[in-house]
C-alpha positions in Angstrom: 0.0 0.0 0.0 1.3 3.4 -0.9 1.4 5.8 2.0 1.4 9.6 2.0 5.0 10.9 1.7 4.6 14.3 3.3 2.4 16.5 5.3 1.1 20.1 5.6 0.5 22.0 8.8 -2.3 24.4 9.1 -2.7 25.9 12.6 -2.7 23.0 15.0 -3.7 20.4 12.4 -1.4 18.3 10.3 -2.7 17.1 6.9 -1.2 14.2 5.0 -0.1 15.0 1.4 1.4 13.0 -1.4 3.7 14.1 -4.2 2.3 13.6 -7.8 3.9 15.2 -10.8 5.9 17.6 -8.7 2.9 18.8 -6.8 1.7 18.0 -3.3 -1.9 16.8 -3.1 -4.0 16.4 0.1 -4.7 12.8 1.1 -8.0 11.9 2.6 -9.9 8.8 3.8 -13.3 7.8 2.5 -16.1 7.1 4.9 -19.3 5.1 4.3 -22.9 6.2 5.0 -22.5 5.2 8.7 -19.4 7.3 9.2 -16.9 4.5 9.2 -13.7 4.7 7.2 -14.2 2.3 4.3 -12.6 -1.0 5.0 -12.2 -0.4 8.8 -14.9 -2.6 10.1 -14.1 -6.3 10.7 -15.6 -8.5 7.9 -16.8 -12.0 8.2 -18.1 -14.8 6.0 -20.8 -17.4 6.7 -20.6 -20.4 4.4 -23.6 -22.7 4.1 -22.9 -26.2 2.7 -24.7 -27.4 -0.5 -28.1 -28.9 0.2 -30.8 -30.4 -2.0 -33.5 -28.0 -3.0 -37.0 -28.4 -1.7 -40.3 -26.5 -2.1 -40.7 -23.9 0.7 -37.4 -25.1 2.3 -35.6 -22.7 4.6 -31.9 -23.0 3.7 -30.5 -21.0 6.6 -31.0 -18.2 9.0 -28.5 -15.7 10.4 -29.6 -13.9 13.5 -28.4 -11.0 15.7 -29.4 -11.4 19.3 -26.4 -9.4 20.6 -27.2 -6.1 22.3 -25.2 -3.2 20.9 -24.2 -5.1 17.8 -25.1 -4.3 14.2 -24.7 -6.7 11.3 -24.3 -5.1 7.9 -24.9 -7.5 5.1 -22.6 -6.9 2.1 -22.8 -9.9 -0.1 -25.1 -12.9 -0.6 -24.1 -15.6 -3.1 -26.2 -18.7 -4.1 -23.7 -21.3 -5.3 -25.1 -24.1 -7.4 -23.5 -27.5 -7.1 -22.7 -28.3 -10.7 -21.1 -31.6 -9.9 -24.6 -33.0 -9.2 -26.5 -34.2 -12.3 -30.1 -33.1 -12.6 -32.6 -33.3 -15.5 -35.8 -31.5 -16.3 -35.0 -28.7 -13.9 -37.0 -25.4 -13.6 -35.4 -22.4 -11.9 -35.3 -22.2 -8.1 -36.9 -19.2 -6.5 -35.1 -17.9 -3.4 -36.8 -15.3 -1.2 -34.7 -13.3 1.1 -36.6 -12.4 4.3 -35.8 -10.2 7.3 -36.7 -12.1 10.4 -37.8 -11.1 13.9 -37.0 -14.3 15.8 -34.1 -16.6 15.9 -34.4 -19.9 14.1 -34.5 -23.1 16.1 -33.8 -26.7 15.2 -31.7 -27.5 12.2 -27.9 -27.5 12.6 -26.0 -24.6 14.2 -23.1 -23.0 12.4 -19.7 -23.3 14.0 -17.0 -20.7 14.4 -14.0 -21.1 12.1 -14.7 -24.8 11.4 -12.7 -26.7 8.8 -15.4 -29.2 7.8 -16.6 -28.8 4.1 -20.0 -30.2 5.1 -20.9 -27.9 8.0 -21.9 -24.3 8.1 -19.2 -22.1 9.6 -18.3 -18.5 10.3 -14.9 -17.1 9.6 -13.1 -13.8 9.7 -11.8 -12.3 6.4 -8.8 -11.5 8.4 -7.7 -14.2 10.9 -6.9 -11.5 13.4 -10.6 -10.3 13.5 -12.3 -10.4 16.9 -14.4 -13.5 17.6 -18.0 -13.1 16.8 -20.2 -12.3 19.8 -22.2 -15.2 21.2 -25.5 -13.6 20.1 -24.6 -13.8 16.4 -25.8 -17.2 15.3 -26.8 -19.1 12.2 -28.5 -22.4 11.5 -28.8 -24.7 8.5 -32.4 -25.7 7.7 -34.1 -24.4 10.8 -37.3 -26.2 11.6 -39.0 -23.4 13.7 -38.6 -19.8 14.6 -37.0 -17.5 12.0 -40.3 -15.6 11.9 -41.0 -13.5 8.8 -40.8 -9.8 9.4 -40.2 -8.3 6.0 -39.8 -9.7 2.4 -36.7 -8.2 1.0 -36.5 -9.6 -2.6 -36.8 -12.7 -4.7 -34.0 -14.2 -6.8 -33.9 -17.1 -9.2 -31.1 -19.6 -9.9 -30.9 -22.4 -12.4 -29.5 -25.8 -11.3 -29.0 -27.7 -14.5 -25.3 -28.5 -14.4 -24.7 -28.5 -18.2 -26.2 -25.0 -18.6 -23.8 -22.1 -18.3 -26.4 -20.1 -16.4 -25.8 -22.4 -13.5 -22.0 -21.6 -13.5 -21.5 -18.0 -14.5 -23.8 -16.2 -11.9 -22.6 -18.1 -8.9 -20.6 -15.2 -7.5 -23.0 -12.4 -8.6 -24.1 -10.6 -5.4 -27.8 -11.1 -4.9 -28.0 -8.2 -2.5 -28.8 -4.9 -4.3 -25.7 -2.7 -3.8 -25.5 1.0 -3.2 -21.7 1.1 -3.2 -20.8 3.1 0.0 -24.3 4.1 0.8 -26.6 2.2 3.2 -26.2 -1.5 3.7 -28.9 -4.0 4.8 -28.7 -3.9 8.5 -29.6 -6.5 11.1 -29.9 -4.9 14.5 -30.5 -6.6 17.8 -33.5 -8.9 17.4 -33.3 -9.1 13.6 -32.1 -11.8 11.2 -31.9 -12.9 7.6 -33.2 -16.2 6.1 -33.4 -17.5 2.6 -36.4 -19.7 1.8 -37.3 -21.5 -1.5 -40.6 -20.7 -3.2 -43.4 -23.2 -3.4 -42.5 -24.6 -6.8 -40.7 -28.0 -6.8 -37.4 -28.2 -8.6 -34.2 -30.3 -8.4 -30.6 -29.6 -7.7 -28.3 -28.6 -4.9 -27.4 -25.1 -3.7 -24.9 -23.7 -1.2 -24.6 -20.1 0.0 -22.0 -17.6 1.1 -23.0 -14.5 3.2 -20.5 -11.7 3.7 -21.1 -9.1 6.4 -19.4 -6.6 8.7 -19.9 -6.1 12.4 -20.1 -2.9 14.4 
């Protein structure tokens, strides 16, 4: 990373500057809509292992039951398992829902697990603080995860021989506003992804990326 190579003093304040084409230019830091320097918040991933699709199936829920903590959702990827052969597939509808209660049942995500078949949280940087105990996730919860707000639908295709199952796998499903507001999960709020009522075939995993304040 290139660092400012000089500074300018104005009154009691010292401003960083950088030399470009024989001129000194002021150096600043960008902040997001919440006032944080961009890139300063610890970032985390939640990986959900591939699971067979199913009508009205809840694939996972992520919930924030930690007082004083805000989860800001940054990325949501639906990753189709194209090493599983399917035929006669129609697209799979995925509804993203804000929830008002933690999911119950299912299988809880672990912290920094190494298993490729279990949901796990991890820090983008291994030096990130451990997640608070109130930040939890489950695979296929069987109860709870109460619907509070429908956020958006998305459709994925699961036919392994069709390029539409390969190319979009790391397209962010969350509508992005660059450095403006992110989807926030405050204390008592969560996110779940549930399939629509139409039956299909195939296998889908997920990756959720978020920051913590």
